[in-house]
C-alpha positions as CSV (number, residue, x, y, z in Angstrom):
1,M,-18.4,-16.6,7.2
2,K,-18.9,-12.9,6.8
3,I,-16.1,-10.4,6.0
4,A,-14.9,-8.7,9.1
5,D,-11.6,-7.3,10.4
6,K,-8.7,-9.8,10.3
7,T,-10.4,-12.0,7.7
8,V,-8.5,-13.0,4.5
9,V,-10.6,-12.3,1.5
10,L,-10.2,-13.5,-2.1
11,M,-12.3,-11.7,-4.6
12,H,-12.6,-11.2,-8.3
13,Y,-13.1,-7.6,-9.4
14,T,-13.5,-5.4,-12.5
15,L,-12.7,-1.7,-12.1
16,T,-14.3,0.7,-14.6
17,S,-14.4,4.5,-15.2
18,D,-17.6,6.5,-15.1
19,E,-17.5,6.2,-18.9
20,G,-17.6,2.4,-18.7
21,Q,-13.9,1.9,-19.7
22,V,-12.3,-1.1,-18.0
23,I,-9.3,0.1,-16.0
24,D,-8.3,-3.1,-14.3
25,S,-9.7,-6.6,-13.8
26,S,-8.8,-9.9,-12.2
27,A,-10.6,-11.7,-15.1
28,G,-8.4,-14.6,-16.4
29,R,-6.1,-14.2,-13.3
30,D,-6.1,-15.4,-9.7
31,P,-8.5,-13.6,-7.5
32,L,-7.1,-10.6,-5.5
33,Q,-6.3,-11.5,-1.9
34,Y,-6.2,-9.0,1.0
35,I,-6.8,-8.9,4.7
36,Q,-9.8,-6.9,5.8
37,G,-9.1,-3.9,8.1
38,M,-5.4,-3.7,7.2
39,H,-5.8,-0.9,4.5
40,M,-4.5,-3.1,1.7
41,I,-7.2,-1.8,-0.7
42,V,-8.8,1.7,-1.1
43,V,-10.8,2.7,2.0
44,G,-14.1,3.1,0.1
45,L,-14.0,-0.4,-1.2
46,E,-12.8,-1.8,2.1
47,K,-15.8,-0.2,3.9
48,A,-18.2,-1.7,1.3
49,M,-16.8,-5.3,1.8
50,Y,-17.9,-5.7,5.4
51,D,-20.5,-8.3,6.1
52,H,-20.4,-9.8,2.6
53,E,-19.8,-13.5,2.2
54,V,-18.7,-16.1,-0.4
55,G,-20.8,-16.0,-3.5
56,D,-21.9,-12.4,-3.1
57,K,-21.7,-10.3,-6.3
58,F,-22.2,-6.6,-6.0
59,D,-21.2,-3.2,-7.4
60,V,-19.4,-0.4,-5.5
61,K,-18.9,3.2,-6.5
62,V,-15.9,4.7,-4.6
63,I,-15.7,8.5,-4.6
64,P,-12.2,10.1,-5.0
65,S,-11.9,11.1,-1.3
66,E,-12.2,7.4,-0.4
67,G,-10.2,6.2,-3.4
68,Y,-7.0,7.8,-4.7
69,G,-7.8,11.3,-3.4
70,E,-8.7,14.5,-5.2
71,Y,-6.5,15.7,-8.0
72,D,-4.0,18.2,-6.7
73,E,-2.5,20.7,-9.1
74,R,0.3,21.4,-6.6
75,M,1.7,17.9,-7.4
76,T,2.6,19.0,-10.9
77,Q,5.7,20.9,-11.9
78,E,7.7,21.9,-14.9
79,V,11.2,20.5,-15.1
80,P,14.0,20.5,-17.8
81,V,13.8,17.4,-20.0
82,S,17.5,16.9,-19.2
83,V,16.6,15.5,-15.7
84,F,15.4,12.3,-17.5
85,Q,18.9,10.9,-17.9
86,G,19.4,8.0,-20.3
87,V,16.1,8.6,-22.1
88,D,16.4,9.4,-25.8
89,K,13.0,11.0,-26.2
90,V,10.7,12.1,-23.4
91,E,7.0,11.9,-24.3
92,A,3.7,12.5,-22.6
93,G,2.4,9.4,-20.8
94,M,5.9,8.1,-19.8
95,Q,6.2,7.0,-16.2
96,F,9.3,7.3,-14.0
97,Y,10.2,7.0,-10.3
98,A,11.5,10.1,-8.6
99,Q,13.8,9.8,-5.5
100,T,12.2,11.7,-2.6
101,P,13.0,11.8,1.1
102,A,10.0,9.4,1.6
103,G,11.4,7.0,-1.0
104,P,10.7,6.4,-4.7
105,M,7.6,8.2,-5.9
106,P,5.9,7.3,-9.3
107,I,5.5,10.3,-11.6
108,R,4.0,10.6,-15.1
109,V,5.0,13.0,-17.8
110,K,1.9,15.1,-18.4
111,S,3.2,17.1,-21.4
112,V,6.4,18.1,-23.2
113,N,7.1,21.5,-24.7
114,G,10.6,21.9,-26.2
115,D,13.2,21.3,-23.5
116,K,10.6,21.5,-20.7
117,A,8.3,18.7,-19.4
118,V,5.4,18.9,-16.9
119,I,5.5,16.0,-14.5
120,D,2.6,14.9,-12.4
121,A,2.9,13.0,-9.1
122,N,-0.8,12.5,-8.6
123,H,-2.0,8.9,-8.8
124,E,-3.4,8.3,-12.3
125,L,-6.8,7.7,-10.8
126,A,-6.8,10.7,-8.5
127,G,-10.0,12.8,-8.8
128,K,-11.9,9.9,-10.4
129,N,-14.7,7.7,-9.2
130,L,-13.8,4.0,-9.0
131,N,-16.6,1.6,-10.1
132,F,-16.0,-1.9,-8.9
133,A,-17.9,-5.1,-9.8
134,I,-17.0,-7.5,-7.0
135,E,-17.4,-11.3,-6.6
136,V,-16.4,-12.7,-3.2
137,V,-14.6,-16.1,-3.7
138,E,-13.3,-17.0,-0.3
139,V,-13.4,-15.7,3.3
140,R,-11.4,-17.1,6.2
141,E,-9.9,-16.1,9.5
142,A,-6.4,-14.6,9.2
143,T,-3.7,-16.7,10.8
144,E,-0.8,-15.3,12.9
145,Q,1.4,-15.9,9.8
146,D,-1.0,-13.8,7.7
147,L,-0.9,-10.9,10.2
148,A,2.9,-11.0,11.0
149,P,3.8,-8.5,8.3
150,F,1.4,-6.0,9.9
151,Q,2.9,-6.1,13.4
152,Q,4.3,-2.7,14.4
153,H,7.7,-4.0,15.6
154,Q,9.2,-7.1,17.1
155,C,11.8,-7.4,19.8
156,K,14.9,-9.2,18.6
157,C,18.2,-9.7,20.4
158,G,21.2,-8.5,18.3
159,K,23.7,-11.2,17.4
160,G,27.3,-10.4,17.1
161,E,26.8,-6.9,18.6
162,G,27.4,-7.7,22.3
163,E,25.6,-9.7,24.8
164,C,21.9,-9.0,25.1
165,C,20.6,-8.3,28.6
166,G,23.6,-9.6,30.4
167,G,23.7,-12.9,28.4
168,N,20.2,-14.1,29.3
169,G,18.8,-13.0,25.9
170,E,15.4,-11.9,27.3
171,C,14.3,-8.6,25.8
172,E,10.8,-7.1,25.6
173,C,9.3,-4.2,23.8
174,G,9.7,-1.1,25.9
175,G,7.6,1.2,23.7
176,E,7.7,2.8,20.2
177,G,10.9,1.7,18.5
178,E,12.9,0.6,21.5
179,C,13.5,-2.6,23.4
180,K,14.6,-3.2,26.9
181,C,15.7,-6.1,29.0
182,K,12.9,-7.8,31.0
183,G,12.7,-6.3,34.4
184,E,15.7,-4.0,33.8
185,G,16.9,-1.0,31.8
186,E,18.2,-1.2,28.2
187,G,20.6,-4.0,27.4
188,E,23.4,-3.9,24.9
189,G,22.4,-5.7,21.7
190,C,18.7,-5.4,22.4
191,C,17.0,-3.8,19.4
192,C,13.6,-3.5,17.8
193,K,13.2,-4.5,14.2
194,D,10.5,-2.6,12.4
195,K,8.1,-4.9,10.5
């Protein structure tokens, strides 16, 4: 079977820098599993995986725009060392999570100068080519269970929050982020759960 959208792929990989330094590898571990077409791996590698099959071994060079993006200086800023609460000594290379409106974001300390630190929110591989050595181990059709986490939303009748749809419990998705009773308007207790 060839790799196509909605196939589950297991692969071994070794990722190296342009200088040949190993950055990450599945060697000695279970193969990496992902679903093709669901953007679970960087876009450049996902594009290169199409039409390969079990046993294929090949190399892929992924450019920054199809990997972790170009390096963006605007994602660095100087902050007081005091923002790192509970840390005895802040040093370059340390990693933390910053709370943002979009949720936790990983940041690295780029440098420290006295009571100031420069933090960097770029991915550590931003601006770098990604060189993959790939071996395809398994390819199979994705099941409904495999695909369930990728469904946009699912209608679900609320329990304990009023009768849904007059008690008949039949709701359907009425569009982006809302549910309605089948054949009627909205029903109390009808809600969409984001997946």
